[in-house]
MDAnalysis code that builds the backbone (N, CA, C; Angstrom):
import MDAnalysis as mda
import numpy as np

u = mda.Universe.empty(582, n_residues=194, atom_resindex=np.repeat(np.arange(194), 3), trajectory=True)
u.add_TopologyAttr("name", ["N", "CA", "C"] * 194)
u.add_TopologyAttr("resid", np.arange(1, 195))
u.add_TopologyAttr("resname", ["MET", "ALA", "ARG", "TYR", "ALA", "MET", "VAL", "ILE", "ASP", "LEU", "GLU", "ALA", "CYS", "VAL", "GLY", "CYS", "GLY", "ALA", "CYS", "ALA", "ALA", "ALA", "CYS", "VAL", "LEU", "GLU", "ASN", "GLU", "VAL", "PRO", "PRO", "GLY", "HIS", "ASN", "ARG", "LEU", "TRP", "ILE", "ARG", "GLN", "ARG", "GLU", "LEU", "GLY", "GLU", "PHE", "PRO", "ASP", "LEU", "THR", "VAL", "GLU", "TYR", "ARG", "PRO", "GLU", "GLN", "CYS", "LEU", "HIS", "CYS", "GLU", "ASN", "PRO", "PRO", "CYS", "VAL", "PRO", "ALA", "CYS", "PRO", "THR", "GLY", "ALA", "SER", "TYR", "GLN", "SER", "GLU", "ASP", "GLY", "LEU", "VAL", "LEU", "ILE", "LYS", "TYR", "GLU", "ARG", "CYS", "ILE", "ALA", "CYS", "GLY", "ALA", "CYS", "ILE", "ALA", "ALA", "CYS", "PRO", "TYR", "ASP", "ALA", "ARG", "PHE", "MET", "ASN", "PRO", "ALA", "GLY", "TYR", "VAL", "ASP", "LYS", "CYS", "THR", "PHE", "CYS", "GLU", "HIS", "ARG", "VAL", "LYS", "ASN", "GLY", "GLN", "ASP", "PRO", "ALA", "CYS", "VAL", "GLU", "THR", "CYS", "PRO", "THR", "GLY", "CYS", "ARG", "VAL", "PHE", "GLY", "ASP", "LEU", "ASP", "ASP", "PRO", "GLU", "SER", "PRO", "VAL", "ARG", "VAL", "LEU", "LEU", "GLU", "GLU", "ALA", "GLU", "ARG", "ILE", "ASP", "VAL", "LEU", "ARG", "PRO", "GLU", "MET", "GLY", "THR", "SER", "PRO", "LYS", "LEU", "LEU", "TYR", "VAL", "ASN", "THR", "PRO", "SER", "LYS", "ARG", "GLY", "LEU", "ALA", "ALA", "ALA", "GLU", "GLU", "VAL", "GLU", "LEU"])
u.atoms.positions = np.array([
    [196.407, 255.075, 47.074],
    [195.423, 255.841, 47.892],
    [194.569, 254.798, 48.586],
    [194.216, 255.084, 49.812],
    [193.382, 254.033, 50.541],
    [191.966, 254.164, 50.284],
    [191.136, 252.952, 50.438],
    [189.809, 253.224, 50.348],
    [189.193, 252.549, 51.653],
    [188.928, 253.647, 52.408],
    [188.466, 253.344, 53.917],
    [187.180, 252.746, 53.933],
    [187.069, 251.875, 54.896],
    [185.821, 251.335, 55.349],
    [185.808, 250.891, 57.019],
    [184.467, 250.712, 57.500],
    [184.603, 250.278, 58.585],
    [183.569, 248.825, 58.798],
    [183.971, 247.944, 59.468],
    [183.192, 246.794, 59.628],
    [182.874, 246.590, 61.154],
    [181.514, 246.095, 61.185],
    [181.119, 245.966, 62.631],
    [180.609, 244.539, 62.820],
    [181.066, 244.021, 63.800],
    [180.715, 242.592, 64.151],
    [179.548, 242.517, 64.997],
    [178.314, 242.277, 64.590],
    [177.189, 242.446, 65.335],
    [177.004, 241.388, 66.500],
    [177.760, 240.258, 66.216],
    [177.720, 239.207, 67.261],
    [178.587, 239.877, 68.400],
    [179.495, 240.673, 68.376],
    [180.170, 241.247, 69.450],
    [179.659, 242.556, 69.872],
    [178.789, 243.140, 69.286],
    [178.173, 244.384, 69.861],
    [177.047, 244.153, 71.015],
    [177.466, 244.952, 72.051],
    [176.372, 244.657, 73.250],
    [175.531, 246.055, 73.396],
    [175.493, 246.803, 72.388],
    [174.723, 248.005, 72.552],
    [174.971, 248.860, 73.711],
    [176.345, 248.985, 74.211],
    [176.540, 249.806, 75.418],
    [176.589, 251.341, 75.161],
    [176.737, 251.571, 73.900],
    [176.587, 253.140, 73.497],
    [177.996, 253.820, 73.573],
    [178.990, 253.068, 73.960],
    [180.295, 253.876, 74.080],
    [180.601, 254.571, 72.817],
    [180.530, 253.825, 71.728],
    [180.813, 254.565, 70.471],
    [180.089, 255.798, 70.260],
    [178.867, 255.826, 70.384],
    [178.089, 256.929, 70.465],
    [178.484, 258.097, 71.115],
    [178.954, 257.750, 72.527],
    [179.406, 258.688, 73.469],
    [180.560, 259.334, 73.072],
    [181.540, 258.443, 72.463],
    [182.910, 258.899, 72.021],
    [182.725, 259.843, 70.776],
    [181.937, 259.484, 69.930],
    [181.594, 260.365, 68.885],
    [181.121, 261.844, 69.257],
    [180.187, 261.715, 70.286],
    [179.804, 263.111, 70.713],
    [180.797, 264.036, 71.266],
    [181.648, 263.388, 72.005],
    [182.805, 264.026, 72.631],
    [183.808, 264.565, 71.483],
    [184.196, 263.588, 70.881],
    [185.395, 263.687, 69.702],
    [184.952, 264.962, 68.757],
    [183.651, 264.999, 68.340],
    [183.202, 265.778, 67.265],
    [182.298, 267.117, 67.968],
    [182.176, 267.097, 69.095],
    [181.331, 268.198, 69.711],
    [180.032, 268.175, 68.985],
    [179.583, 267.054, 68.911],
    [178.021, 266.938, 68.336],
    [176.990, 267.624, 69.312],
    [176.330, 268.574, 68.759],
    [175.438, 269.327, 69.637],
    [174.237, 268.139, 70.134],
    [173.844, 268.957, 71.455],
    [172.910, 268.132, 71.901],
    [171.576, 267.765, 71.402],
    [170.973, 266.755, 71.408],
    [169.898, 266.442, 70.640],
    [170.058, 265.772, 69.238],
    [171.449, 265.703, 68.864],
    [171.760, 265.100, 67.453],
    [172.909, 264.002, 67.602],
    [172.910, 263.293, 66.713],
    [173.828, 262.122, 66.604],
    [174.435, 261.840, 65.230],
    [175.699, 261.546, 65.282],
    [176.337, 261.094, 64.114],
    [176.177, 259.681, 63.871],
    [176.068, 259.013, 65.083],
    [175.742, 257.616, 65.041],
    [174.904, 257.223, 66.041],
    [174.183, 256.066, 65.986],
    [173.214, 255.703, 66.776],
    [173.231, 254.042, 66.874],
    [172.379, 253.537, 67.716],
    [172.343, 252.052, 67.762],
    [170.768, 251.612, 67.866],
    [170.652, 250.801, 66.918],
    [169.219, 250.272, 66.621],
    [169.223, 248.806, 67.430],
    [168.110, 248.689, 68.167],
    [167.782, 247.393, 69.020],
    [166.725, 246.825, 68.539],
    [166.686, 245.725, 68.265],
    [165.360, 244.859, 67.950],
    [165.370, 243.468, 68.532],
    [164.301, 243.098, 68.985],
    [164.129, 241.579, 69.317],
    [164.072, 240.724, 68.077],
    [164.523, 239.565, 68.315],
    [164.466, 238.569, 67.042],
    [164.027, 237.245, 67.671],
    [163.205, 236.651, 66.888],
    [162.789, 235.170, 67.345],
    [161.547, 235.333, 67.872],
    [161.121, 234.326, 68.457],
    [159.744, 234.101, 69.328],
    [160.043, 233.606, 70.575],
    [159.091, 233.939, 71.609],
    [159.305, 233.524, 73.032],
    [159.286, 231.925, 73.028],
    [160.091, 231.229, 73.566],
    [161.035, 231.507, 74.600],
    [162.335, 231.700, 73.977],
    [162.623, 231.594, 72.524],
    [163.708, 231.781, 71.789],
    [164.052, 233.150, 71.208],
    [164.254, 234.018, 72.021],
    [164.413, 235.384, 71.560],
    [165.887, 235.758, 71.697],
    [166.270, 236.635, 70.940],
    [167.656, 237.362, 71.221],
    [167.630, 238.850, 70.695],
    [168.545, 239.521, 71.099],
    [168.368, 240.949, 70.751],
    [169.464, 241.254, 69.754],
    [169.122, 242.051, 68.664],
    [170.279, 242.505, 67.868],
    [170.544, 244.056, 68.091],
    [171.739, 244.351, 68.245],
    [172.244, 245.744, 68.416],
    [172.916, 246.058, 67.215],
    [172.620, 247.082, 66.439],
    [173.101, 247.254, 65.059],
    [173.243, 249.021, 65.110],
    [174.804, 249.198, 65.198],
    [175.182, 250.670, 65.196],
    [174.910, 251.178, 63.679],
    [174.352, 252.289, 63.532],
    [174.319, 252.974, 62.201],
    [174.809, 254.306, 62.263],
    [175.292, 254.880, 60.959],
    [175.814, 255.988, 60.882],
    [175.925, 256.310, 59.318],
    [176.603, 257.402, 59.015],
    [177.028, 257.739, 57.525],
    [177.769, 256.488, 57.010],
    [177.277, 255.750, 55.930],
    [178.053, 254.623, 55.324],
    [179.067, 254.905, 54.297],
    [179.547, 256.288, 54.204],
    [180.534, 256.572, 53.310],
    [180.429, 255.688, 51.794],
    [179.298, 256.023, 51.201],
    [179.003, 255.145, 50.098],
    [180.126, 255.304, 49.000],
    [180.308, 254.300, 48.175],
    [181.142, 254.431, 46.994],
    [180.407, 255.305, 45.844],
    [179.144, 255.082, 46.004],
    [178.096, 255.804, 44.955],
    [177.343, 256.642, 45.744],
    [177.693, 257.776, 46.647],
    [176.940, 258.435, 47.513],
    [175.831, 259.321, 46.730],
    [174.365, 259.265, 46.875],
    [173.472, 259.977, 46.266],
    [173.450, 261.416, 46.965],
    [173.881, 261.613, 48.059],
    [173.926, 262.918, 48.657],
    [175.046, 263.989, 48.037],
    [176.044, 263.455, 47.247],
    [176.961, 264.270, 46.638],
    [176.520, 265.039, 45.589],
    [175.893, 264.350, 44.553],
    [175.495, 265.007, 43.282],
    [174.132, 265.821, 43.708],
    [173.393, 265.458, 44.813],
    [172.144, 266.399, 45.265],
    [172.615, 267.787, 45.726],
    [173.937, 268.043, 46.360],
    [174.298, 268.999, 46.728],
    [174.557, 270.219, 45.801],
    [173.871, 271.346, 45.698],
    [173.975, 272.404, 44.717],
    [175.126, 273.132, 44.815],
    [175.853, 273.153, 45.860],
    [177.084, 273.984, 46.095],
    [178.413, 273.267, 45.976],
    [178.454, 271.962, 45.925],
    [179.631, 271.145, 46.131],
    [180.046, 270.952, 47.394],
    [179.223, 271.394, 48.434],
    [179.882, 271.368, 49.896],
    [179.900, 269.908, 50.133],
    [178.979, 268.953, 49.854],
    [179.147, 267.498, 49.804],
    [180.047, 267.129, 48.723],
    [181.027, 266.248, 49.326],
    [181.990, 265.834, 48.255],
    [182.536, 264.283, 48.639],
    [183.290, 263.649, 47.809],
    [183.822, 262.536, 48.265],
    [185.416, 262.754, 48.084],
    [186.245, 262.372, 49.141],
    [187.497, 262.471, 49.190],
    [188.192, 261.444, 48.283],
    [189.500, 261.562, 47.903],
    [190.212, 260.593, 47.253],
    [190.296, 259.156, 47.768],
    [190.287, 259.210, 49.148],
    [190.183, 257.742, 49.951],
    [188.839, 257.246, 50.253],
    [187.862, 258.065, 49.510],
    [186.523, 257.255, 49.617],
    [185.607, 257.955, 50.781],
    [186.050, 258.845, 51.538],
    [185.331, 259.339, 52.590],
    [184.300, 260.397, 52.034],
    [183.184, 260.340, 52.499],
    [182.047, 261.185, 52.032],
    [182.156, 262.350, 53.011],
    [182.413, 263.624, 52.713],
    [182.681, 264.836, 53.714],
    [181.824, 265.929, 53.162],
    [181.848, 267.058, 54.099],
    [180.997, 268.155, 53.836],
    [182.115, 269.352, 54.115],
    [182.098, 270.326, 53.237],
    [182.841, 271.630, 53.404],
    [181.819, 272.339, 53.931],
    [182.017, 272.523, 55.209],
    [180.872, 273.361, 56.069],
    [180.644, 274.741, 55.686],
    [181.657, 275.193, 55.134],
    [181.772, 276.720, 54.909],
    [180.792, 276.964, 53.482],
    [180.849, 275.775, 52.601],
    [180.094, 276.033, 51.599],
    [178.599, 275.538, 51.588],
    [178.387, 274.928, 52.663],
    [176.983, 274.469, 52.933],
    [176.142, 275.507, 53.016],
    [174.858, 275.662, 52.302],
    [173.776, 276.707, 52.577],
    [172.615, 276.082, 53.220],
    [172.760, 274.904, 53.765],
    [171.674, 274.450, 54.711],
    [170.341, 274.287, 53.935],
    [170.429, 273.954, 52.727],
    [169.260, 273.814, 51.918],
    [168.435, 272.315, 52.216],
    [169.324, 271.354, 52.586],
    [168.756, 270.142, 53.117],
    [168.588, 269.119, 51.872],
    [169.014, 269.365, 50.703],
    [169.206, 268.519, 49.451],
    [169.776, 267.273, 49.930],
    [170.779, 267.170, 50.444],
    [171.480, 266.081, 50.858],
    [171.029, 265.307, 51.795],
    [170.227, 265.930, 52.749],
    [169.604, 265.218, 53.765],
    [168.430, 264.238, 53.198],
    [167.752, 264.907, 52.243],
    [166.719, 264.248, 51.562],
    [167.177, 263.101, 50.618],
    [168.324, 263.226, 50.015],
    [168.838, 262.208, 49.236],
    [169.477, 261.165, 49.808],
    [169.948, 261.237, 51.081],
    [170.607, 260.153, 51.623],
    [169.413, 259.057, 52.141],
    [169.539, 257.894, 51.628],
    [168.538, 257.019, 51.979],
    [168.866, 256.323, 53.349],
    [169.640, 256.461, 54.093],
    [170.097, 256.065, 55.541],
    [169.762, 257.073, 56.517],
    [169.054, 258.210, 56.243],
    [168.950, 259.148, 57.252],
    [170.143, 259.381, 58.168],
    [171.311, 259.416, 57.498],
    [172.624, 259.748, 58.389],
    [173.053, 261.207, 58.462],
    [172.346, 262.216, 57.921],
    [172.636, 263.568, 58.133],
    [171.536, 264.369, 58.956],
    [172.096, 265.441, 59.505],
    [171.216, 266.163, 60.236],
    [171.589, 267.704, 60.022],
    [170.691, 268.465, 60.302],
    [170.822, 269.986, 60.233],
    [171.544, 270.403, 61.516],
    [172.803, 270.743, 61.584],
    [173.425, 271.254, 62.682],
    [172.896, 272.746, 63.144],
    [172.594, 272.779, 64.564],
    [172.001, 274.304, 64.787],
    [172.735, 275.498, 64.463],
    [174.130, 275.229, 64.104],
    [175.100, 276.149, 63.797],
    [174.821, 276.612, 62.349],
    [173.978, 275.976, 61.498],
    [173.490, 276.428, 60.162],
    [174.193, 275.718, 58.980],
    [174.555, 274.439, 59.214],
    [175.110, 273.586, 58.140],
    [174.593, 272.237, 58.369],
    [174.741, 271.254, 57.363],
    [174.527, 269.812, 57.636],
    [175.680, 269.143, 58.073],
    [175.360, 268.263, 58.942],
    [176.519, 267.552, 59.663],
    [176.186, 265.837, 59.559],
    [177.249, 265.209, 59.673],
    [177.303, 263.789, 59.739],
    [178.387, 263.170, 60.254],
    [178.648, 261.850, 60.285],
    [179.838, 261.111, 60.570],
    [180.914, 261.483, 59.499],
    [182.198, 261.493, 59.897],
    [183.059, 261.676, 58.934],
    [184.228, 260.710, 58.991],
    [183.753, 259.492, 59.774],
    [184.718, 258.440, 60.204],
    [185.967, 259.209, 60.925],
    [185.784, 260.163, 61.397],
    [186.862, 260.993, 62.339],
    [188.099, 261.272, 61.353],
    [187.792, 261.817, 60.160],
    [188.728, 262.014, 59.132],
    [189.898, 262.734, 59.918],
    [189.965, 263.635, 60.773],
    [190.859, 264.490, 61.279],
    [191.852, 263.455, 62.279],
    [191.245, 262.405, 62.743],
    [191.891, 261.318, 63.326],
    [192.872, 260.341, 62.416],
    [191.993, 260.078, 61.376],
    [192.448, 259.178, 60.198],
    [193.670, 259.774, 59.791],
    [193.620, 261.038, 59.396],
    [195.005, 261.777, 58.866],
    [196.048, 261.688, 59.659],
    [196.082, 261.535, 60.990],
    [196.933, 261.455, 61.829],
    [197.456, 259.889, 62.243],
    [196.838, 259.046, 61.493],
    [196.985, 257.484, 61.606],
    [196.256, 256.832, 62.898],
    [195.288, 257.627, 63.238],
    [194.514, 257.026, 64.249],
    [193.272, 256.460, 63.973],
    [192.699, 255.567, 64.640],
    [191.230, 255.046, 64.238],
    [190.358, 256.094, 64.788],
    [189.041, 256.106, 64.044],
    [188.030, 256.807, 64.497],
    [187.771, 256.645, 65.947],
    [187.123, 257.569, 66.507],
    [186.903, 257.543, 67.961],
    [186.009, 256.507, 68.573],
    [185.139, 256.122, 67.714],
    [184.058, 255.036, 68.139],
    [184.762, 253.604, 68.050],
    [185.860, 253.501, 67.147],
    [186.526, 252.120, 66.930],
    [187.481, 251.949, 68.048],
    [188.092, 253.197, 68.478],
    [189.156, 253.110, 69.697],
    [188.386, 253.052, 70.739],
    [187.121, 253.390, 71.116],
    [186.528, 253.332, 72.444],
    [185.726, 252.070, 72.460],
    [185.167, 251.342, 71.524],
    [184.598, 250.064, 71.710],
    [185.148, 249.249, 72.641],
    [184.529, 248.663, 73.702],
    [185.145, 247.880, 74.763],
    [185.142, 246.332, 74.152],
    [184.270, 245.956, 73.176],
    [184.250, 244.664, 72.867],
    [184.983, 244.588, 71.545],
    [185.549, 245.540, 70.893],
    [186.298, 245.588, 69.704],
    [185.462, 245.177, 68.396],
    [184.158, 245.350, 68.653],
    [183.331, 244.878, 67.551],
    [183.498, 245.837, 66.133],
    [184.143, 247.071, 66.418],
    [184.311, 247.938, 65.256],
    [185.731, 247.766, 64.784],
    [185.826, 247.688, 63.493],
    [187.260, 247.723, 62.834],
    [187.247, 248.465, 61.705],
    [188.319, 249.571, 61.546],
    [188.653, 250.384, 60.550],
    [189.848, 250.228, 59.590],
    [189.714, 250.262, 58.492],
    [190.817, 250.223, 57.674],
    [190.846, 250.293, 56.229],
    [191.684, 250.039, 55.454],
    [191.873, 250.218, 54.032],
    [191.457, 248.729, 53.288],
    [190.313, 249.059, 52.478],
    [189.780, 247.834, 51.825],
    [190.736, 247.148, 50.888],
    [191.557, 248.042, 50.349],
    [192.460, 247.656, 49.220],
    [193.945, 247.174, 49.812],
    [194.183, 247.308, 51.061],
    [195.104, 246.604, 51.572],
    [195.064, 245.326, 52.257],
    [195.621, 244.377, 51.699],
    [195.334, 242.828, 52.285],
    [195.759, 242.724, 53.641],
    [196.537, 243.467, 54.306],
    [197.063, 243.188, 55.505],
    [196.185, 244.172, 56.698],
    [195.139, 245.035, 55.976],
    [194.425, 245.741, 56.866],
    [193.384, 244.893, 57.717],
    [193.293, 245.341, 59.009],
    [192.380, 244.558, 59.841],
    [191.040, 244.411, 59.200],
    [190.606, 245.559, 58.420],
    [188.905, 245.394, 57.961],
    [189.101, 244.305, 56.896],
    [190.219, 244.153, 56.021],
    [190.101, 243.228, 54.862],
    [190.222, 241.792, 55.592],
    [191.052, 241.609, 56.617],
    [191.316, 240.325, 57.194],
    [189.857, 239.809, 57.812],
    [189.332, 240.658, 58.392],
    [187.959, 240.287, 59.112],
    [186.871, 239.996, 57.946],
    [186.998, 240.797, 56.831],
    [185.952, 240.403, 55.821],
    [186.320, 239.222, 55.161],
    [187.472, 238.645, 55.096],
    [187.853, 237.532, 54.351],
    [187.461, 236.408, 55.323],
    [187.481, 236.625, 56.576],
    [187.317, 235.419, 57.618],
    [185.669, 235.452, 57.701],
    [184.953, 236.275, 57.468],
    [183.578, 236.512, 57.805],
    [182.829, 235.264, 56.820],
    [181.789, 234.629, 57.439],
    [181.009, 233.723, 56.753],
    [179.961, 234.512, 56.002],
    [179.637, 235.767, 56.338],
    [178.493, 236.507, 55.922],
    [178.687, 237.942, 56.130],
    [178.616, 238.735, 54.929],
    [178.917, 240.119, 55.071],
    [177.523, 240.699, 54.742],
    [177.020, 241.901, 55.274],
    [175.789, 242.534, 55.193],
    [176.048, 244.018, 54.954],
    [175.143, 244.519, 54.318],
    [175.164, 246.082, 54.158],
    [173.653, 246.487, 54.358],
    [173.442, 247.854, 54.687],
    [172.100, 248.155, 54.935],
    [171.575, 248.584, 53.407],
    [170.395, 248.202, 53.085],
    [169.599, 248.749, 51.915],
    [170.368, 248.562, 50.643],
    [170.816, 247.082, 50.337],
    [171.509, 246.840, 48.997],
    [170.797, 247.352, 47.827],
    [169.624, 247.352, 48.034],
    [168.945, 247.796, 46.749],
    [169.119, 249.125, 46.114],
    [169.634, 249.920, 47.143],
    [169.901, 251.321, 46.788],
    [171.007, 251.503, 45.886],
    [171.887, 250.475, 45.791],
    [173.128, 250.459, 44.787],
    [174.205, 251.579, 45.207],
    [174.254, 251.993, 46.515],
    [175.130, 252.797, 46.865],
    [176.737, 252.298, 47.329],
    [176.721, 251.072, 47.385],
    [177.972, 250.450, 47.774],
    [178.563, 250.832, 49.093],
    [177.752, 250.715, 50.130],
    [178.348, 251.054, 51.361],
    [179.659, 250.779, 51.892],
    [180.339, 251.561, 52.639],
    [181.694, 251.169, 53.239],
    [181.478, 251.210, 54.538],
    [180.416, 250.942, 55.185],
    [180.015, 250.451, 56.537],
    [179.409, 249.065, 56.367],
    [180.096, 248.114, 56.729],
    [179.823, 246.670, 56.595],
    [179.480, 245.906, 58.002],
    [178.589, 244.989, 57.783],
    [178.197, 244.247, 58.987],
    [178.700, 242.714, 58.907],
    [179.281, 242.066, 59.944],
    [179.375, 240.646, 59.747],
    [178.906, 240.080, 60.952],
    [178.438, 238.656, 60.934],
    [177.776, 237.927, 61.987],
    [176.468, 238.497, 62.341],
    [175.665, 238.821, 61.325],
    [174.376, 239.274, 61.209],
    [173.271, 238.348, 61.683],
    [172.529, 238.423, 63.052],
    [171.690, 237.424, 63.214],
    [170.457, 237.567, 62.401],
    [170.065, 238.379, 61.737],
    [168.843, 238.293, 60.788],
    [169.326, 238.890, 59.376],
    [168.460, 238.518, 58.487],
    [168.554, 238.739, 57.178],
    [167.751, 239.977, 56.765],
    [166.842, 240.445, 57.573],
    [165.987, 241.503, 57.122],
    [166.509, 242.744, 56.897],
    [166.271, 243.521, 55.538],
    [166.990, 244.735, 55.331],
    [168.385, 244.663, 54.972],
    [168.977, 243.408, 54.856],
    [170.592, 243.340, 54.751],
    [170.688, 242.595, 53.343],
    [171.934, 242.526, 52.838],
    [172.199, 241.746, 51.700],
    [173.152, 240.673, 52.077],
    [173.201, 239.643, 51.529],
    [174.319, 238.399, 51.829],
    [175.516, 238.846, 51.123],
    [176.671, 238.140, 51.651],
    [177.830, 238.335, 51.051],
    [178.121, 238.225, 49.673],
    [177.402, 237.133, 49.039],
    [177.504, 237.073, 47.618],
    [177.091, 238.572, 46.933],
    [176.163, 239.216, 47.531],
    [175.592, 240.367, 46.982],
    [176.463, 241.622, 47.156],
    [177.491, 241.481, 48.046],
    [178.087, 242.759, 48.466],
    [179.430, 242.850, 47.652],
    [179.762, 243.809, 47.002],
    [180.882, 243.959, 46.381],
    [181.936, 244.710, 47.098],
    [183.255, 244.267, 47.152],
    [184.255, 244.856, 48.116],
    [185.183, 245.590, 47.095],
])
C-alpha cells in the first residue's frame, strides 16, 4: 500500500497562486474559502532582502489530531495515509477544526467541514493532485514515500534540508519542504522522520 506525501521546493516557488486556483476549480471550493494558500514573508534586512513563498494546506499527518477529535468518525485516515472526511457523516461540530494545529480545515457553507484531500479522486486514477499538475515551476512533487523510485523519494534523498511545519506537534506531516530559506517554525532534516 502506498504512503502518499507531497514535497514543495521553496526555492522554486514563485508565489504565483496557480496551485490555489487549480485547487478551487478542481474541487469546487466555495468563494471565500481555500483548501490551500500561500504565505509570503520578507527575510533578511535591507538591502539583503528576499521573499519566501510557502504554500500551506492539510499536511495529511501520519498522527492526525483531527481524526480522534471527530465524534462521528467522519474524519478518518485511509490505508494510504490520506486524511479524509466522509462528508455525509460530518455534523459540522467543528471539533476537528479546533484540533488541527495548522488551521487547514474550514466550515463549508453546505454544512460540513472541508479541507485538502490531495485530490484523492485524481490519485485513484493515477493522476497527480491538481496543484501539482498545474504548478508552472514544478516546485510541487507528489508520490509514495515507500517507493524508492517515486519522485517524492528521489527529491527527498537529494535534498540538503527537509523541513515540516510545527514539528513540536509530533504529527509527522506528509507535506514536506525542501530548500527552505529560513528555519523559523520548521524542523531540520535530521528531525524529520520519513
